[in-house]
C-alpha positions in Angstrom: 9.8 13.9 -9.1 9.3 11.0 -10.3 6.2 11.1 -11.9 7.5 14.5 -13.8 10.4 12.7 -14.8 7.9 9.9 -16.3 5.7 12.3 -18.0 8.5 14.1 -19.4 9.6 10.7 -20.6 6.4 9.7 -22.1 5.0 13.0 -23.4 8.2 14.8 -25.0 7.2 17.7 -22.6 10.2 20.2 -21.0 9.8 18.6 -16.8 11.3 22.4 -16.6 7.4 23.6 -17.5 5.7 20.9 -15.7 3.7 22.4 -12.4 3.2 19.7 -9.5 2.6 19.6 -6.1 4.7 17.3 -3.8 2.3 15.4 -1.4 2.7 16.5 2.0 4.6 13.3 4.0 2.5 13.0 7.6 4.9 12.9 10.5 5.0 9.5 12.4 2.5 8.1 13.8 3.0 8.1 17.7 2.4 4.0 17.9 5.7 2.6 18.8 4.0 -1.5 18.7 3.8 -2.9 15.0 1.7 -5.8 15.8 -0.1 -5.8 12.9 1.5 -8.0 10.4 -0.2 -7.4 7.1 -3.3 -5.3 6.0 -4.4 -3.7 2.8 -4.6 0.1 2.7 -6.9 2.4 1.2 -9.7 1.8 -1.2 -10.6 -1.4 -1.8 -12.9 -1.7 -5.0 -12.5 -3.8 -8.3 -11.0 -7.4 -9.5 -7.9 -6.9 -7.7 -9.1 -6.4 -4.1 -11.8 -8.8 -5.3 -8.9 -11.6 -6.3 -6.5 -10.8 -3.1 -9.9 -10.5 -0.7 -10.3 -14.1 -2.1 -6.8 -15.5 -2.0 -6.7 -14.3 1.5 -10.0 -15.7 2.7 -8.4 -19.4 1.2 -5.2 -18.6 3.7 -8.1 -18.4 6.7 -6.2 -16.2 8.8 -7.0 -13.1 10.2 -6.3 -10.2 7.9 -7.4 -6.5 8.1 -7.9 -3.6 5.7 -7.5 -0.3 6.5 -9.5 2.2 4.6 -12.5 2.2 2.7 -14.6 -0.5 1.0 -17.0 -0.9 -1.9 -20.7 -2.6 -0.4 -19.8 -5.0 -3.4 -16.4 -6.3 -1.3 -17.9 -5.8 1.8 -21.2 -8.0 1.3 -19.2 -10.9 0.0 -16.0 -10.7 2.9 -17.8 -9.5 5.9 -18.2 -12.9 7.1 -14.7 -14.3 6.3 -11.7 -14.0 7.8 -10.8 -10.5 6.6 -12.0 -7.6 9.3 -13.1 -3.8 7.8 -12.1 -0.9 9.6 -14.8 1.1 7.8 -18.1 -0.1 6.8 -18.9 1.0 3.0 -19.2 4.2 2.4 -17.7 5.3 5.7 -14.2 6.1 6.1 -12.3 6.1 9.6 -11.3 9.2 11.5 -8.0 10.6 10.5 -6.3 9.5 13.6 -7.8 6.2 13.5 -6.9 5.5 10.2 -3.2 6.8 10.6 -3.1 4.6 14.2 -4.2 1.3 12.0 -1.6 2.3 9.6 1.2 2.7 12.2 1.0 -0.5 14.2 0.8 -2.5 10.2 4.9 -4.3 9.1 3.3 -4.9 5.5 0.9 -2.7 3.6 -0.2 -4.2 0.3 -1.4 -1.8 -2.4 -3.2 -3.5 -5.3 -1.7 -0.9 -8.1 -1.6 -2.2 -11.8 1.6 -2.3 -13.8 0.6 0.6 -15.3 0.4 2.9 -12.0 3.2 5.3 -13.3 2.3 9.2 -13.0 0.9 9.2 -9.9 0.5 8.0 -6.5 -2.1 7.2 -3.4 -1.8 9.3 -0.3 -2.8 6.3 1.2 0.6 4.6 0.1 2.6 7.8 1.4 0.9 7.3 4.4 2.1 3.8 5.4 5.5 5.0 3.8 5.9 7.7 5.9 5.1 5.2 9.4 7.4 2.7 8.2 5.4 0.0 6.7 6.4 -1.8 3.6 5.1 -1.7 0.4 4.0 -4.8 -1.0 2.7 -4.4 -4.7 2.1 -5.3 -8.2 5.8 -4.5 -10.2 4.9 -0.7 -11.1 7.4 2.3 -12.3 6.6 3.8 -8.8 7.8 0.6 -6.9 11.0 0.4 -9.4 11.3 4.6 -8.1 10.6 3.4 -4.2 13.2 0.4 -4.7 16.3 3.0 -6.3 15.9 5.0 -3.2 16.2 2.3 -1.0 13.3 2.0 0.3 11.5 -1.4 1.7 9.1 -2.7 -1.0 8.1 -6.0 -2.1 7.2 -5.7 -5.9 5.8 -8.9 -7.6 5.3 -9.8 -11.3 1.5 -11.0 -11.1 -1.0 -11.0 -8.5 -0.7 -14.2 -8.0 3.3 -14.1 -7.5 2.3 -11.4 -4.3 -0.9 -13.7 -3.2 1.7 -16.6 -3.0 4.0 -14.4 -0.8 1.5 -13.0 1.7 1.8 -16.4 3.6 5.5 -16.3 3.7 7.0 -12.6 4.4 10.5 -11.9 5.1 11.3 -10.8 8.8 10.2 -6.9 9.0 13.3 -5.8 11.0 15.9 -7.6 8.9 14.2 -6.0 6.3 14.7 -2.3 7.7 17.9 -3.1 8.8 19.0 -3.7 4.7 16.7 -0.5 3.4 16.2 2.9 4.6 12.7 3.8 5.7 13.0 7.5 6.3 11.7 9.3 3.3 11.0 12.7 5.1 
């Protein structure tokens, strides 16, 4: 609905004429323990993820990436504090992927400020497992905030990186927001 509304506002299209399919929300994985504080989720490639991994490497604290990773980023950061659960060109099994996401308190998504007319399946998988979203400010993050989903959005990637080592208490954040989206 959020994407449909955005397209109609920008492109002057009658919303009743748009055809779309809602992404299915996967039921929460059965894992009860949230033992991964923060992870990047999805396909890691490009400058934004390079900057994220560089910043994480400087913190020198254990960090994981859940999902695929480009060969370039894997080779650059494989000896750092970042653990990649998939090798370049290989995906995790869906059960392993969801199991890791279900254990994650905060999920980082490096989507640009102009991320407007789409959302990622990885983000929806995280949301269906009560993972708080950390992202650069964009219209989808504003939408999540408007429906009271726990999201922390930042004006710049630098501000997001600064906050990674100083996140609010996960349980307190869930008490203030409604992570139930299905």
